[in-house]
N, C-alpha and C positions, 0 to 999 in steps of 0.2 A: 477458402480452403486453407488448412494449416500446412505450412512449409517447415521442414526441419533444417535448421542452420547449423553450420559447423562450429560456430562460437558465438558467445554473447556479443562480442565486439561487432561481428558481421551482422547479427540480427538487429543491432541498434543503429548502426552507422548511417543508413540512408533515411532514417525517420527522425532522428534527434536533430534539434535545431535550437538556436538561441530563442529564449522566450517561451519554450514549450511548457505545457502543463502536463505533469507526469503523476499519475496515481500509482502508489506503491503498496503492495500487500505486506502483511506481517503484523505482529503484535509484540512490542518490545523488540527483542532481537530474534524472536521465534518466527520462522516462516519468512524471513527476509530474503528477497532474491539477490543474494550477494554478488553473483557473477554479473547480473544485469546492472546493478548499482555501480559496480566497478567499471563496467563498459561506459556508462553515462559519464562517470568521472573522467575516464580516459578520452572521451570524445571532445572534452574542452568546452562543451556548450555552456553558456552562461544565461543569467536572467531567468532561471527556471522557476516555475511554480510547482511545489511539491504538495501533493495531497496524500496524507498518510496518517495513521493513528498517532504516530510519534516519529521523532527524527533520529532514532537510534541512540547511541551514546557517543561520547568523544572518541573518535578514531575508529568506530565500528558502525556498520549499517549505513544509514543515510548520513551519519555524522561525517563521513569522508567527503560528501559533497559540500557541507558547510566549511570544512577545512580548506577546500579548494575554492571557496568563494564563488560557487556556481549558482547558488540559490538566492533569489530575491524575495520570494513570498512562500509562506507555508500555511496550509490549512491542516490543522491537527487538533487532537483532543488532549494529548498529554505530552509534555516535553520536559519533564522534571529531571530526567537522567542526563541531560546534556548541558554542560557549563558553557560551551562555545555558543550554543543556541542562544542562551540568555545574554551573553556578551553582545552578540550581533543584533539581537532584538533591542537591547537597551541603548546601543550606539546608533540605532536607526538604519543599520545596513540591511536588516531583515524586516519585511512586513509580515505580520502574523495575524491570521484569523483563527481564533480559538472556536472550536465547534464541539458541542457536547457529543460524547462518544456514540450514543445511539443515533443522534441526528446525523453524524458524519456517515455512519454505516447506511442509514436510510437514504441520504443524499446520493451516495454512490449507487445503491440499489435502484433508486429512482432513475438516475441517469442511464443506467444500463437497460432499464425497462421502457425507456422512452417517455418517462413522466417528467414534465417540465418543472413541477413543484408540488409541495404538499404542505398541509397545515399541521403544526404540532404545538402542544402546550409547553414543551420543554424550552426554557429560556425566557418565557414571558415575564416581564418585570425586571429583567436583568440586562446588562450591557449586550448580551447575545442578541437581543431583539431590537437594539437601537438601529433606526433607519430602515427597518423592515416593515412590510405590510402586516397589519393585525386585522383579525376578523373574529367576530363573535359567533359561536355555534352553541345553541342550547344553553345560553347564559354563561358560557365559558369563553375566555379569550385565547386565541391561537395565533401563532406567528407563521408567516409564510416562509418556507425554506426552499431553495432552488435545487433541483437535481444537478449532479456533477457529471459532466462528460469530459474526459481527459484526452489530450492529443495522443498520449501513449500510456498504456497500463503495463506495469511490470509485476509479475507474480511468481511465486515459488510453489511448486507442486511436489508431492511425494512420488506420484506415479502418473505417467501419461502414455497414451498410445499414439500411433502415427497419424491419427485423425485429429489429435489435439484435445481429446477428452482428458479431463484431469480429476484426480482425487488428492486429498490433502491428509496430513497426519496430525492428530492431536491439536495442540494450540496453534499450529501453523495454519489451521483452517480459518482463524480469525482474520477478517478483512480480505484475505486473498480471493474468495469467491465473488464478493461484491466488486472488488477492484477489477477482476477479470472481465466483468460485463460492461464496465464503464469506460473502456478505452476505445478510441477510434481505431487504434492499432494496439492489440494486446499481444505481449511477448511473454511466454512462460518458460521458465527453466524447471526441469524435472530431475529428481534424483534418479529415477528409473524410467526409461522409455521402453515400452513393450513393442517389439518389432515382430511383424508377421502375425499379428493378432490384435484383439481389442479388449479394452477393459469391460467387465461385466456391466451392461447398461443399468442394472439395478443399483450400482454403487457409485456411478458417475456423479460428481458434484458440479463441475463446470463442463457443459457440452462443448465439443470442439468447434461449433459454429461461432463461438465467441473468441477463439484463439487463432490469430493469424500466423504467429511465428513460435517455434519451439526449439529449445536448445537443451543439451545434456548439461546438468549442473555439475560443477566441480565437487568432488568428494572432500569435505572439510569438516573440521570440528564445529559442532553446533554451539554457538555462543549463548551466554546467559548474562543478564545485566548484573545481578547481584546474587552471588552464591552464598546461601546462609545454611549452616549446618550446626547441629548440636554437638557438644563435646562427647567423644566416645566414652561410655561408662564401662569400666572393667567389671566383669562378672566373676564373682567369687567362685572358687571350686574348680 
């Protein structure tokens, strides 16, 4: 049953621990659970394994955990926006498992669905498949990938109700729904919590059965990795 907590720090405090595996939703800086990430930073927990599409950017998102030297291993598909990530990886401080983006999403979905593993053609014949079991189906080679179940899952939702049902907005839906199902303890922060009512069942993305803890998200500017705009062209007349 979902419980509403007064703050992200309170929601994280008794479940975070050194060496924890934490799955984190979001895509780039969109849909990052910023309050919960900051709560993890402030907990001081170290030796963390982070499962996320990417590791934010320098000084933002999951990048703040790298700055605080709290992360020992990362499973991710894209890390090109973070210079500190590269430095820690090349220096040997950070262990990195690169996972194709679709495979990462499916590994999280599989973990949440109770599926121990699945076969995919993605990565066959590349370093991604090294050391993994291969199997042939209908004349094609597939690699076995394991489902991911995290100790803690952190997600950001656009709206939630008191039962923990969640919906997401635009690009923030990337990875958050899969992450939400893959945690032994799932903590959600929501921009809006509906009190005294429920979200329309027809639009719920993550059912509350998957969410153990819920907090009100802080109102903050939504970050973007690289803002690219065209020069404004003056219109004659």
